[in-house]
N, C-alpha and C positions, 0 to 999 in steps of 0.2 A: 448790555443786554445780550443774553445768549441766543445763538441762532437756533431756529427750529431744526429738528433732525428728522431724517426720513430713512426708514428701513429699506435697504437695497437687497438684502438676502435674508431669508429665514429658514427654519427647519434644518439648521446646520448642526453637524457634530462639532465637538470642541476643536478637532483638528481642522475641519473645514472652515470654521470661523477664524482660526489662527491664520490660515493661509490667506483668507480674504483680507483680513486686517493688515497683515504684513505687506500684501501687494498694494493696497490702497495707500498706506503710509509711505511706501517706497516712492510713490509719485507725488507726494506732498499733500495728500488729502487728510482731512480730520476724521478718522474712522474710529469707531468704538464697537465693542462686542457686548451684547446684552443676553442675560439669561434670567428667566423668571422675574423680569422687571428690574433686575439689578444691573448696573452699568459697571464695566471693568475697562479701565484705560488700556489702550494698545501700546506696544505689542507684547509686553512682558506678562500681562495679567493672565494670558491663556496658556502659559507654558506648563506642559505636563498635567493638563486638567482632565480629570475623569469625573463625569457627572451622570446622574440619572434623573430624567430620561436622557438618552444620548444625543438626540437631535432637537434640542430645545434652544439652540443659540441663534441669535440674530445679529446682523451687522448693519450699522447705520452710519450715515454721513450727514454733514450739514446740508440744508435744503438747496443751497446754491451750488453744491458740488455733485449733485446726483448725475447730471449729464456727463461729467468727467469720470465718475465712478463706474458707470455701467459698462463701458468698453473694457475696463480693466477686469471686471468680474466675468466677462464673457469667455475668458480663457478657460479651457476645460480643467486645467489643473487647479485653478482657483475656485471655480464654481461647482466642483464635484461635491455633492451633498450626500451621496450614498456611501455606505461603508464598503471597504474593499471586498470584492467577490471572494467568497470562501472557495478553496480548491475543491473539486469534485471528490466525493468520498471514494476511497478505494485506491487512489493514486499514491505513489510513494512520495513522501514529503520529508526531507531530512530534518526540517525544523521541528517536526513533531517528536523527534527522538525515537526513530524506528528501531534501531539496533540497541535495545536496552535489555537488562536482565529479565524484566517483567515480560517483554514480548518474546524473549528467547526461552521461556520456561517450557513450553511444549516441545521445542526442538531439543532441549536438554534432556527431557524424559526419553525421547526417541534415542538420542545419542548414548545415554547411560545403558539403555537396554541392549543396543548394538555392541557396545564395548564389553559389557558383562558377558554376553553370549560368546563374543569372540575369544575372550580370555578362557572361558570354560571349554570351548571347542579346541583351541590351539595352545592352551597353556601348559600342557605336559607332554611327556613322551607317550608314544602310542602308534597306532596305525598311520599310514600315509595320509597327507592332508585331504586327498579326495575321498578316501574311505571315511575319515572323520566327518567330512561335510555331508556325505550321503547318510551316515548313521544319525547325524544331527538334524536332518530335514532339508538338505539341498534338493533342488528339483532334478530328477532324472525322468525324462519324458516317458520312458517305458514303465516306470513305477507309478507315475501319475495316471497313466492309462489303465493301470491295475487298481484304480480307485484309491490311491493314496493322495487324495485331494488336499489333505492338510499341508503337504509340502508347498503348495502355492502360497500359503501364509507364512510358514516358518522360514522359507527361503528369503523373505524380505529382510530378515534381521541377521542373516549369515553373510560372511565375507571370507574370501579365499586367503587373503594375506593382509598385513598391516597397511600396505600402500592402498589396497582396495578400500579398506575401512576408512583411512584418513581422508582420502579423496572424497568419498561420499559424505562424511561428516562435515568437512569444510563447506561443501555445497549446501548441506542442510542448514548450517548456521548462517549462510549467506542469504538463502531464500526464505527460511522459516519465519524469522521475526517480522519482516514487513508483511507477510501474508497473515500471520497471527494477529497483527495490529488491526487488520481489516475484518477477519472472520472469527477470531477468537482462538484460544488455545485448544479447547476440546475438539473443535472442528479441524484444526490443523493436524492433530494426531490421527483423527479418524480418516481424514483425507489422505494422509501419507499411507496408512495401512491399506485403505480401499484401492487407491490408485496403484500401489505396489502389487497388490493381488491381481488386479485387472491387467496390469502389464504382464505379469507372469502367465495369465490366461492367454493373452495374445501370443506370447512366446510359445506356449504349449501347443497352440493351434497352428501357428505359421512357422515356427522356428525349427532348428535342427533336432532330430530325434536322438542323436547319439551324444549330445553335449550334456554335461553336468552344469547346472545354472544356479546362481545365488547372487544376492546383493540388493542393496537398498536403492539402486539407481532408478528402478521403475517408479518408486515412491518419490524420489527426488525430482524426476521429470514430471510427476504429478503435481508437486508443489509449484514448479515452474509453469506448468499449464494452468494451474489455478490462478496464479498472478495474471496471466494473460486473460483468463476468463473474467476476472474482476475488472480488468481494463476494458474489456468488451462490454460488460454491464454498465460501466461508467459512460462509455460512449453512447450506448443505447438510451440511457436515462437523460442525457444532456441534449437540450435543444440549441445550445449555444456552440457554434463552431470553435470559438476560442477555448471552451472547456474541453472539447473533443481532442484538440491538438496534443495536449500533454498525454492523453490516454494513447493516442497513436504512437507517440514517442516511446512510452512505456512498453507498448506491444512490440515495437521494433527492437528495442533493447533486449526484451526477453527472447525473441527469436535468435538474436545474436548469442545470447547466453547459452541457449540450448546447444548450439554448435560448439561453444567453448567448453562447456561442462561435459557433454556426452561424447562429442567427437564422432568421427565416422571411420575409425580404423577397423580393419578386419579383426574378428575374434570377439567383438562386443555384441551384446544381445540387443540389437536395434529394435526387434519386435517388442521387447519389454519396454524399451525407452519410449517408443512411439505410442504404444498402448497406454502407458502411464500418462504421457503428455496429453493425449486426446481425452482420456477420462478426467484429467485435471482441469482441462479447459471447460468441459461440460459442468463439472461440479463447481468450479470457480465462478462460472456464469451464474449458476443458481445462488450460490452464497453471496455473490456481488449484488444481485437483485435484492436479496433479503437484507443486506447491509444498507442499501439505499432506502428500502422501506422503513427500517428501524430508525434511520437518520431523520426521515421526514416525520415519522410519528413522534420522535422525541422533540423535534422543533415545534410541532403543533401543540404538544402537551405543555412545553415551557411557555408558549405564547399564551 
């Protein structure tokens, strides 16, 4: 005559039920997992099981083994019935395939534009490099003061030499894809241009008046700042300190990257760098909040 069985855990996922059954069997108890009234012998019956609904599993033991089973199931690893917490939106997670061609498409558009313009400006014989840069739209503060405001935009896509160009494009492809994965390709390109221009505005206001200025580094710092802004939005949206910790780590890493990418040597346009960075933080904060809102809306819709 078979013994009566008692359910000792219910509302489990397949993985949770597998853990519980294996733990009970390991101490010599007669454990079984059940789903929708069907019994599956342990422990092999639950291997690689994926079912719908996901939390419909129960674990039972013989009636006279309940007292021995409960202490085993009290362990957090065994009794965990909730799915693993999803990482906060906006954080960098290598498992999601951040550096992919799809995520890099916006960065590629920017790079193609910068390389094409560089080849046009520096590709043939002609005047001195500085003269070419000025005629092509580099910033000369005295000319901007004469209402040649368009130079604040064109200078974002100009570079003085190949080293200048390659350094900025390398940073672009490092920072662009993870940011695009969070805010989208169109916003990435817009953010690059806007923060680059705002960095040039800061340089025009606070920088040297006699220098000729150009380069994408203001926009690059804008992308870096936007990643920091997304991390700040994630921390603000999370009530769980454990979820805030990765965002703090991301923020600290971005601060370190700023020093590595931009540097603090003389001759660099630090006003443009800081201006782009600050603008990027502000815009990234806004885009990060909107990304959080879209994530919540999609979850509610799917539910």
